[in-house]
VOMIGU-834472 format. One record per residue (C-alpha): residue number from 1; residue in one letter; x, y, z. Coordinates in nm, 4 decimals. Layout:
+-----+---------+----------+----------+----------+
: num : residuo :        x :        y :        z :
+-----+---------+----------+----------+----------+
: NUM :       A :        X :        Y :        Z :
...
+-----+---------+----------+----------+----------+
end
This chain:
+-----+---------+----------+----------+----------+
: num : residuo :        x :        y :        z :
+-----+---------+----------+----------+----------+
:   1 :       M :  23.5326 :  13.5259 :   6.3749 :
:   2 :       K :  23.4997 :  13.3247 :   6.0070 :
:   3 :       L :  23.3792 :  13.0106 :   6.2302 :
:   4 :       S :  23.1223 :  13.1570 :   6.4310 :
:   5 :       N :  22.9901 :  13.3358 :   6.0833 :
:   6 :       K :  22.9459 :  12.9839 :   5.9836 :
:   7 :       R :  22.7997 :  12.7991 :   6.2585 :
:   8 :       G :  22.5339 :  13.0941 :   6.3356 :
:   9 :       G :  22.4428 :  13.0532 :   5.9179 :
:  10 :       I :  22.3888 :  12.6813 :   5.9679 :
:  11 :       L :  22.1754 :  12.7347 :   6.2904 :
:  12 :       T :  21.9832 :  12.9788 :   6.0609 :
:  13 :       V :  21.9209 :  12.7061 :   5.8101 :
:  14 :       I :  21.8236 :  12.4098 :   6.0474 :
:  15 :       I :  21.5635 :  12.6413 :   6.1962 :
:  16 :       I :  21.4152 :  12.7566 :   5.8700 :
:  17 :       L :  21.4080 :  12.3645 :   5.7941 :
:  18 :       L :  21.2372 :  12.3017 :   6.1152 :
:  19 :       W :  20.9766 :  12.6114 :   6.0164 :
:  20 :       L :  20.8796 :  12.4776 :   5.6858 :
:  21 :       M :  20.8362 :  12.0958 :   5.8612 :
:  22 :       L :  20.6380 :  12.2139 :   6.1254 :
:  23 :       F :  20.4596 :  12.4141 :   5.8535 :
:  24 :       F :  20.3750 :  12.1187 :   5.6382 :
:  25 :       V :  20.2664 :  11.9287 :   5.8925 :
:  26 :       I :  19.9972 :  12.1572 :   5.9752 :
:  27 :       M :  19.9149 :  12.1868 :   5.6562 :
:  28 :       V :  19.8775 :  11.8409 :   5.6274 :
:  29 :       A :  19.6917 :  11.7724 :   5.9001 :
:  30 :       F :  19.5126 :  12.1212 :   5.8360 :
:  31 :       F :  19.3966 :  11.9394 :   5.5124 :
:  32 :       S :  19.3264 :  11.6057 :   5.6074 :
:  33 :       Y :  19.0783 :  11.7165 :   5.8796 :
:  34 :       K :  18.8534 :  11.9203 :   5.5998 :
:  35 :       A :  18.8727 :  11.6408 :   5.3850 :
:  36 :       G :  18.7189 :  11.4337 :   5.6717 :
:  37 :       Y :  19.0446 :  11.1826 :   5.7391 :
:  38 :       L :  19.1013 :  11.2942 :   6.0784 :
:  39 :       R :  18.8991 :  11.3534 :   6.3378 :
:  40 :       F :  18.9841 :  11.5083 :   6.6794 :
:  41 :       E :  18.7389 :  11.3600 :   6.8827 :
:  42 :       I :  18.7205 :  11.3728 :   7.3046 :
:  43 :       G :  18.3842 :  11.1502 :   7.5274 :
:  44 :       L :  18.1560 :  10.9793 :   7.3533 :
:  45 :       Q :  17.9805 :  11.1021 :   7.0460 :
:  46 :       E :  17.6539 :  11.0631 :   6.9725 :
:  47 :       G :  17.4677 :  10.7593 :   6.9241 :
:  48 :       E :  17.8134 :  10.5930 :   7.0820 :
:  49 :       E :  17.7069 :  10.3641 :   7.4082 :
:  50 :       K :  17.9439 :  10.3188 :   7.6531 :
:  51 :       I :  17.9684 :   9.9686 :   7.7427 :
:  52 :       V :  17.9022 :   9.8516 :   8.1231 :
:  53 :       D :  17.9003 :   9.5215 :   8.2501 :
:  54 :       S :  17.5673 :   9.3679 :   8.3617 :
:  55 :       N :  17.6986 :   9.3821 :   8.7373 :
:  56 :       T :  17.6800 :   9.7554 :   8.7416 :
:  57 :       V :  17.3945 :   9.7928 :   8.5516 :
:  58 :       A :  17.2191 :   9.5559 :   8.8540 :
:  59 :       R :  17.3631 :   9.7541 :   9.0999 :
:  60 :       L :  17.2911 :  10.1005 :   8.9633 :
:  61 :       E :  16.9316 :  10.0042 :   8.8882 :
:  62 :       K :  16.8822 :   9.8622 :   9.3183 :
:  63 :       K :  17.0267 :  10.1958 :   9.3416 :
:  64 :       E :  16.7846 :  10.3792 :   9.1500 :
:  65 :       E :  16.4879 :  10.1193 :   9.3126 :
:  66 :       L :  16.5776 :  10.1910 :   9.6469 :
:  67 :       L :  16.5703 :  10.5457 :   9.6209 :
:  68 :       N :  16.2764 :  10.5367 :   9.5253 :
:  69 :       G :  16.1866 :  10.3647 :   9.7676 :
:  70 :       R :  16.3327 :  10.5894 :  10.0403 :
:  71 :       E :  16.0999 :  10.8803 :   9.8671 :
:  72 :       E :  15.7618 :  10.6974 :   9.8524 :
:  73 :       K :  15.8357 :  10.6186 :  10.2059 :
:  74 :       L :  15.9018 :  11.0270 :  10.2641 :
:  75 :       K :  15.6335 :  11.0532 :  10.0724 :
:  76 :       E :  15.3795 :  10.8822 :  10.3114 :
:  77 :       R :  15.5182 :  11.0116 :  10.6306 :
:  78 :       E :  15.5149 :  11.3859 :  10.4976 :
:  79 :       K :  15.1652 :  11.3311 :  10.3890 :
:  80 :       Q :  15.0596 :  11.1328 :  10.7633 :
:  81 :       F :  15.2114 :  11.4031 :  10.9350 :
:  82 :       Q :  15.0291 :  11.6361 :  10.7775 :
:  83 :       N :  14.7085 :  11.4662 :  10.8640 :
:  84 :       I :  14.8281 :  11.4018 :  11.2317 :
:  85 :       I :  14.8786 :  11.8071 :  11.1656 :
:  86 :       T :  14.5283 :  11.8426 :  11.0544 :
:  87 :       Q :  14.3859 :  11.5730 :  11.3178 :
:  88 :       I :  14.5886 :  11.8194 :  11.6312 :
:  89 :       N :  14.3902 :  12.1522 :  11.4109 :
:  90 :       I :  14.0714 :  12.0262 :  11.4736 :
:  91 :       E :  14.1366 :  11.9360 :  11.8259 :
:  92 :       K :  14.2221 :  12.2447 :  11.9087 :
:  93 :       Q :  13.9448 :  12.4233 :  11.7654 :
:  94 :       K :  13.7393 :  12.1934 :  11.9629 :
:  95 :       I :  13.9065 :  12.2893 :  12.2758 :
:  96 :       E :  13.8597 :  12.6267 :  12.2334 :
:  97 :       K :  13.5110 :  12.6220 :  12.1532 :
:  98 :       E :  13.4505 :  12.4026 :  12.4384 :
:  99 :       Q :  13.6438 :  12.6690 :  12.6835 :
: 100 :       K :  13.4132 :  12.9345 :  12.5090 :
: 101 :       E :  13.1451 :  12.7186 :  12.6057 :
: 102 :       V :  13.1947 :  12.6436 :  12.9600 :
: 103 :       S :  13.3536 :  13.0093 :  13.0851 :
: 104 :       A :  13.0104 :  13.1414 :  12.9025 :
: 105 :       D :  12.8264 :  12.8482 :  13.1309 :
: 106 :       L :  13.0236 :  12.9763 :  13.3858 :
: 107 :       Q :  12.8921 :  13.3054 :  13.3831 :
: 108 :       K :  12.5806 :  13.2202 :  13.3508 :
: 109 :       I :  12.6320 :  13.0144 :  13.6486 :
: 110 :       S :  12.8045 :  13.3109 :  13.8422 :
: 111 :       S :  12.5094 :  13.5838 :  13.7486 :
: 112 :       Y :  12.2532 :  13.3366 :  13.8588 :
: 113 :       F :  12.4051 :  13.2910 :  14.1696 :
: 114 :       E :  12.4793 :  13.6370 :  14.2461 :
: 115 :       Q :  12.1586 :  13.7011 :  14.1993 :
: 116 :       F :  12.0025 :  13.3856 :  14.3634 :
: 117 :       S :  12.2168 :  13.5315 :  14.7012 :
: 118 :       E :  12.0795 :  13.8650 :  14.6216 :
: 119 :       D :  11.7112 :  13.7237 :  14.6415 :
: 120 :       K :  11.7711 :  13.5136 :  14.9023 :
: 121 :       E :  11.9606 :  13.8188 :  15.1279 :
: 122 :       K :  11.5981 :  14.0228 :  15.0617 :
: 123 :       S :  11.3710 :  13.7366 :  15.1374 :
: 124 :       Y :  11.5777 :  13.6867 :  15.5130 :
: 125 :       K :  11.5728 :  14.0748 :  15.5506 :
: 126 :       D :  11.2675 :  14.0919 :  15.4435 :
: 127 :       L :  11.1115 :  13.8047 :  15.6575 :
: 128 :       A :  11.3007 :  13.8910 :  15.9439 :
: 129 :       R :  11.1575 :  14.2685 :  15.9695 :
: 130 :       V :  10.8473 :  14.1021 :  15.9936 :
: 131 :       Y :  10.9285 :  13.8568 :  16.2975 :
: 132 :       E :  11.0892 :  14.1966 :  16.4706 :
: 133 :       A :  10.6896 :  14.3473 :  16.4702 :
: 134 :       M :  10.5694 :  14.0294 :  16.6377 :
: 135 :       K :  10.5542 :  13.9370 :  16.9669 :
: 136 :       P :  10.8606 :  13.7122 :  17.0508 :
: 137 :       T :  10.6141 :  13.4128 :  17.2110 :
: 138 :       Q :  10.3990 :  13.4325 :  16.9000 :
: 139 :       V :  10.7838 :  13.3932 :  16.6710 :
: 140 :       A :  10.9372 :  13.1161 :  16.9070 :
: 141 :       V :  10.6466 :  12.8964 :  16.7953 :
: 142 :       I :  10.7128 :  12.9947 :  16.4193 :
: 143 :       F :  11.0516 :  12.9109 :  16.4618 :
: 144 :       S :  11.0335 :  12.5979 :  16.6297 :
: 145 :       E :  10.9218 :  12.4857 :  16.3062 :
: 146 :       L :  11.2278 :  12.6123 :  16.0922 :
: 147 :       E :  11.5624 :  12.4248 :  16.0560 :
: 148 :       I :  11.8275 :  12.5575 :  16.2576 :
: 149 :       Q :  12.0039 :  12.7229 :  16.0336 :
: 150 :       T :  11.7223 :  12.9312 :  15.8844 :
: 151 :       V :  11.6673 :  13.0566 :  16.2014 :
: 152 :       G :  11.9750 :  13.1894 :  16.3053 :
: 153 :       E :  11.9826 :  13.3444 :  15.9634 :
: 154 :       L :  11.6596 :  13.5347 :  16.0653 :
: 155 :       L :  11.7808 :  13.6232 :  16.4495 :
: 156 :       R :  12.1205 :  13.7632 :  16.2788 :
: 157 :       R :  11.9610 :  13.9962 :  16.0710 :
: 158 :       M :  11.7278 :  14.1235 :  16.3547 :
: 159 :       K :  11.8083 :  14.3825 :  16.5433 :
: 160 :       K :  11.9972 :  14.2617 :  16.8750 :
: 161 :       R :  11.7774 :  14.3582 :  17.1358 :
: 162 :       A :  11.4572 :  14.2087 :  16.9127 :
: 163 :       S :  11.6834 :  13.8989 :  16.8352 :
: 164 :       A :  11.7292 :  13.8143 :  17.1972 :
: 165 :       K :  11.4009 :  13.8450 :  17.3409 :
: 166 :       I :  11.2958 :  13.5716 :  17.0513 :
: 167 :       L :  11.6265 :  13.3774 :  17.1272 :
: 168 :       G :  11.4989 :  13.3614 :  17.4885 :
: 169 :       E :  11.1515 :  13.2700 :  17.4491 :
: 170 :       I :  11.2509 :  12.9857 :  17.2124 :
: 171 :       G :  11.5329 :  12.8963 :  17.5132 :
: 172 :       S :  11.2427 :  12.8622 :  17.7859 :
: 173 :       Q :  11.0418 :  12.6308 :  17.5429 :
: 174 :       N :  11.3297 :  12.4351 :  17.4246 :
: 175 :       A :  11.6559 :  12.4926 :  17.5814 :
: 176 :       N :  11.8919 :  12.2506 :  17.3839 :
: 177 :       R :  11.7536 :  12.4214 :  17.0353 :
: 178 :       A :  11.8000 :  12.7542 :  17.1685 :
: 179 :       A :  12.1804 :  12.6657 :  17.2450 :
: 180 :       E :  12.2206 :  12.5197 :  16.9286 :
: 181 :       I :  12.0693 :  12.8501 :  16.7468 :
: 182 :       S :  12.3373 :  13.0376 :  16.9450 :
: 183 :       R :  12.5858 :  12.7756 :  16.8476 :
: 184 :       Y :  12.5004 :  12.8623 :  16.4498 :
: 185 :       I :  12.4679 :  13.2379 :  16.4765 :
: 186 :       Q :  12.8263 :  13.2721 :  16.7203 :
: 187 :       G :  12.9947 :  13.0147 :  16.4057 :
: 188 :       E :  12.8724 :  13.2154 :  16.1751 :
: 189 :       D :  13.0129 :  13.5784 :  16.2829 :
: 190 :       K :  13.3046 :  13.3657 :  16.3387 :
: 191 :       K :  13.3090 :  13.2413 :  15.9577 :
: 192 :       E :  13.2343 :  13.6243 :  15.8466 :
: 193 :       A :  13.4707 :  13.7673 :  16.0398 :
: 194 :       F :  13.7304 :  13.5000 :  15.9148 :
: 195 :       M :  13.6390 :  13.5773 :  15.5109 :
: 196 :       K :  13.6692 :  13.9999 :  15.6178 :
: 197 :       A :  14.0219 :  13.9128 :  15.7807 :
: 198 :       V :  14.1248 :  13.6679 :  15.4456 :
: 199 :       Q :  14.0150 :  13.9798 :  15.2382 :
+-----+---------+----------+----------+----------+
end
């Protein structure tokens, strides 16, 4: 019992001595730091340069030069790309304008064609009425001077009885011409029948 008490007392003294020594070391370090004798430095201090060999510097400069060159090329390509886009937009606007102009021209042509067709049809009908009122012999003489297509169109717009008499009179003067006119009229009738069937 006395032995364990002695050991406990010695251990307590050792611990106290260790604490005192540690306290003393900390105090010495603190006052040395405050006085400027002791410094703790992590990394490079201000104004201090890291020593780098010339090969590393050259490599870094070369890399920087390459990066700058690539950046310039990218800027140049971007500029070219923007120019291409601008050109495409200009061409697109031109095409759209031309399409509008073509569309307007087509509408005008279509309108003129419709008007022309209407005028032509009216002329044929008016002339057909005039020739219907005349004697077939007189009409046959006039029709001998006209083209077969014109004669055929006029006969088609006449009443069947009148057109038959006129065609008969033409045939008595020139059978071949009467046959050509008949073929034309028959062909046009077939064409009209076909167009109606398609529609």
